[in-house]
C-alpha positions as CSV (number, residue, x, y, z in Angstrom):
1,M,-35.1,-43.9,21.3
2,I,-35.6,-40.8,19.2
3,R,-38.2,-39.5,21.6
4,R,-35.7,-39.9,24.5
5,R,-33.0,-38.1,22.6
6,A,-35.3,-35.2,21.7
7,S,-36.3,-34.9,25.4
8,A,-32.7,-34.7,26.5
9,V,-31.9,-32.1,23.9
10,V,-34.9,-30.0,24.8
11,A,-34.1,-30.1,28.5
12,A,-30.5,-29.0,27.9
13,L,-31.5,-26.2,25.6
14,F,-34.2,-25.0,28.1
15,A,-31.6,-24.9,30.9
16,F,-29.2,-22.9,28.8
17,G,-32.1,-20.6,27.8
18,C,-32.9,-20.0,31.5
19,L,-29.3,-18.9,32.1
20,L,-29.1,-16.6,29.1
21,C,-32.6,-15.1,29.4
22,R,-33.0,-14.6,33.1
23,P,-35.0,-11.5,33.8
24,A,-33.0,-8.4,35.0
25,L,-32.8,-7.9,38.7
26,A,-35.7,-5.7,39.8
27,D,-35.6,-2.2,41.4
28,T,-35.0,-2.5,45.1
29,I,-37.3,0.4,46.0
30,T,-40.9,-0.2,46.8
31,N,-43.4,2.3,45.3
32,G,-40.6,4.7,44.3
33,N,-42.9,6.5,41.8
34,F,-45.8,6.7,44.2
35,D,-48.2,5.5,41.5
36,T,-50.2,3.6,44.2
37,G,-51.6,7.0,45.1
38,N,-50.3,6.7,48.7
39,L,-47.1,6.1,50.7
40,E,-47.3,2.3,50.6
41,G,-43.9,0.8,51.4
42,W,-42.6,4.0,53.0
43,T,-42.6,5.3,56.6
44,A,-42.5,9.1,57.3
45,F,-39.9,10.6,59.7
46,T,-38.9,14.0,61.0
47,T,-35.5,15.3,62.2
48,A,-35.0,16.3,65.8
49,N,-36.4,19.8,65.4
50,G,-38.1,19.2,62.1
51,S,-41.6,19.2,60.6
52,V,-42.8,17.9,57.3
53,G,-46.0,20.0,57.4
54,T,-49.4,19.7,58.9
55,G,-51.1,16.5,57.6
56,L,-48.1,15.7,55.4
57,P,-46.4,14.0,53.7
58,N,-49.0,12.8,51.3
59,V,-49.2,11.8,47.6
60,T,-50.5,14.4,45.2
61,P,-50.3,14.9,41.4
62,F,-47.5,17.3,40.4
63,N,-45.3,18.0,37.5
64,T,-42.0,17.3,39.3
65,T,-39.9,16.6,36.3
66,G,-41.3,19.3,33.9
67,S,-42.3,16.6,31.4
68,G,-45.8,15.9,32.8
69,I,-48.0,15.4,35.9
70,S,-47.6,12.3,38.0
71,D,-48.1,11.2,41.6
72,A,-45.4,12.6,43.9
73,A,-44.7,12.7,47.6
74,H,-45.5,16.2,49.0
75,F,-43.9,18.0,52.0
76,N,-43.8,21.5,53.7
77,V,-40.5,21.0,55.6
78,G,-38.7,23.2,58.0
79,E,-38.0,23.9,61.7
80,V,-40.4,23.6,64.6
81,N,-38.5,26.1,66.7
82,F,-36.2,28.5,64.9
83,D,-32.5,27.9,65.4
84,F,-31.2,28.3,61.8
85,T,-30.3,24.6,61.4
86,Q,-31.2,22.2,58.6
87,Q,-34.5,20.6,59.7
88,G,-37.3,18.7,58.1
89,G,-37.9,15.1,57.4
90,G,-38.8,12.6,54.7
91,L,-39.5,8.9,54.0
92,F,-37.6,5.7,54.7
93,Q,-37.8,2.0,53.9
94,I,-35.7,-1.1,54.4
95,I,-34.4,-2.3,51.1
96,N,-32.8,-5.6,50.2
97,V,-29.8,-5.5,47.8
98,P,-29.7,-9.0,46.3
99,V,-26.2,-8.9,44.8
100,S,-23.1,-6.8,45.6
101,G,-22.0,-4.4,42.9
102,L,-22.8,-1.1,41.2
103,Y,-26.3,0.3,41.4
104,K,-27.9,3.3,39.7
105,L,-29.7,5.7,42.0
106,T,-32.2,8.3,40.6
107,E,-34.7,10.7,42.1
108,D,-36.6,13.7,40.8
109,F,-37.5,16.6,43.1
110,A,-39.0,20.1,43.0
111,S,-39.8,23.0,45.3
112,Q,-42.3,25.8,44.6
113,D,-42.6,29.1,46.3
114,N,-45.9,30.2,47.8
115,V,-45.7,33.8,48.9
116,G,-42.7,35.2,47.1
117,K,-38.9,35.1,47.2
118,N,-38.6,32.5,50.0
119,V,-34.8,32.4,50.7
120,D,-34.6,28.6,51.2
121,A,-36.2,26.3,48.6
122,G,-34.9,23.2,50.5
123,T,-32.0,20.7,50.4
124,F,-32.9,17.3,49.1
125,S,-30.8,14.3,50.2
126,I,-30.7,10.5,49.9
127,L,-29.1,8.5,52.7
128,I,-28.2,4.8,52.9
129,D,-27.5,3.4,56.3
130,R,-27.4,7.0,57.6
131,N,-24.7,8.0,55.2
132,T,-25.5,10.8,52.7
133,V,-25.0,9.5,49.1
134,A,-26.6,12.3,47.2
135,T,-27.6,15.9,48.1
136,D,-28.6,19.1,46.4
137,D,-29.4,22.5,47.8
138,L,-31.9,24.3,45.5
139,G,-31.0,27.7,47.0
140,S,-33.3,30.7,47.0
141,F,-36.4,31.6,45.0
142,L,-35.9,34.8,42.8
143,V,-39.5,35.5,42.0
144,A,-42.9,34.8,43.6
145,G,-44.3,31.5,42.7
146,Q,-41.1,30.2,41.2
147,L,-40.7,26.5,40.7
148,L,-37.2,24.9,41.1
149,R,-36.4,21.4,39.9
150,G,-33.5,19.0,40.3
151,S,-32.6,15.3,40.0
152,F,-30.1,12.7,41.2
153,D,-28.4,10.3,38.9
154,E,-25.7,8.5,40.8
155,T,-23.8,5.2,40.7
156,L,-23.2,3.5,44.0
157,D,-21.2,0.4,45.0
158,L,-23.4,-1.5,47.4
159,T,-23.0,-4.8,49.3
160,A,-25.7,-7.5,49.3
161,G,-28.1,-7.5,52.2
162,S,-30.6,-5.2,54.0
163,H,-30.0,-1.4,54.1
164,L,-31.8,1.6,55.5
165,F,-32.8,3.9,52.6
166,E,-34.0,7.5,53.3
167,V,-35.1,10.4,51.2
168,E,-35.0,13.6,53.1
169,V,-35.9,17.3,52.6
170,S,-34.6,20.0,55.0
171,R,-34.6,23.8,55.4
172,Q,-33.1,26.4,57.8
173,F,-36.4,28.2,58.4
174,L,-39.7,27.5,60.1
175,S,-42.4,25.3,58.6
176,T,-45.4,27.6,58.7
177,G,-48.0,26.2,56.4
178,P,-48.9,28.6,53.5
179,N,-45.7,30.6,53.9
180,T,-43.6,27.5,53.4
181,P,-42.5,26.2,50.0
182,D,-44.1,23.0,48.7
183,E,-41.5,20.3,48.1
184,Y,-42.1,17.2,45.9
185,I,-40.2,13.9,45.4
186,D,-40.8,11.4,42.6
187,N,-39.3,8.6,40.6
188,V,-37.0,7.2,43.3
189,S,-35.1,4.2,42.0
190,L,-32.2,2.0,43.0
191,A,-31.6,-0.6,40.3
192,P,-28.6,-2.7,39.3
193,A,-26.2,-1.4,36.7
194,Q,-26.5,-4.6,34.7
195,K,-23.1,-4.5,33.0
196,S,-21.3,-4.3,36.4
197,I,-23.2,-7.1,38.2
198,G,-22.5,-10.8,37.5
199,L,-25.8,-12.6,38.0
200,T,-25.3,-15.9,39.8
201,P,-27.6,-18.7,38.5
202,E,-30.3,-19.8,41.0
203,P,-30.1,-23.3,42.4
204,S,-33.1,-24.4,40.4
205,T,-31.5,-23.2,37.2
206,I,-28.3,-25.0,38.0
207,A,-30.3,-28.2,38.7
208,L,-32.1,-27.9,35.4
209,L,-28.8,-27.3,33.5
210,A,-27.3,-30.4,35.2
211,T,-30.3,-32.5,34.1
212,G,-30.0,-31.4,30.6
213,I,-26.3,-32.1,30.4
214,F,-26.8,-35.5,32.0
215,G,-29.3,-36.3,29.3
216,L,-26.9,-35.3,26.6
217,V,-24.2,-37.4,28.1
218,A,-26.5,-40.4,28.4
219,M,-27.6,-40.0,24.8
220,A,-24.0,-39.9,23.7
221,C,-23.1,-43.1,25.7
222,R,-26.1,-45.0,24.2
223,R,-25.0,-43.9,20.7
224,V,-21.5,-45.3,21.3
225,L,-22.8,-48.6,22.7
226,F,-25.2,-49.2,19.9
227,S,-22.6,-48.3,17.3
228,R,-20.5,-51.2,18.7
């Protein structure tokens, strides 16, 4: 009898523990920091008159954030034929948002001049389902070899389900190899803002909780019967 009671109590406590200690929902982006050393999880794209550079994008070590070297996606974006429009390309993947709610979006990016005072360091953007949710024009370089950095830190309200996620870099000038700035993207993340998202218990957790509660009720009923 004591052993049965103990088993019921343990089951109930374990079920409650599963509810209280469930792991946080994971980042929805695959290989957002490129630490696989390649573009695993991503697919490259170009705009209508755009180029991402010969043999690019690739993954290369670079100090994108200013706090240390890490693997980053590398581009030389620009126009194929000059028409003074924003052209280039980037990377995309299909993401699965598990729960509707607020999500924190981050990205680090940088652009470095090669030949001196290039007038367009690039515009970095993030799009979800073809809608721009973050964008930053780094402007012009002021000195030869200058390195410009930026980052995104946004909060988005997203619905559950599959979404097209794109990181894009564009410029209004030709992509011409060594004369084109080098652009880098790193630390792309889209993770739940935990305080804003109510986590729904999984069916297995609910079943385990029900088992534990049933055990406690059964134990209480036996106690009443035996007391009589």
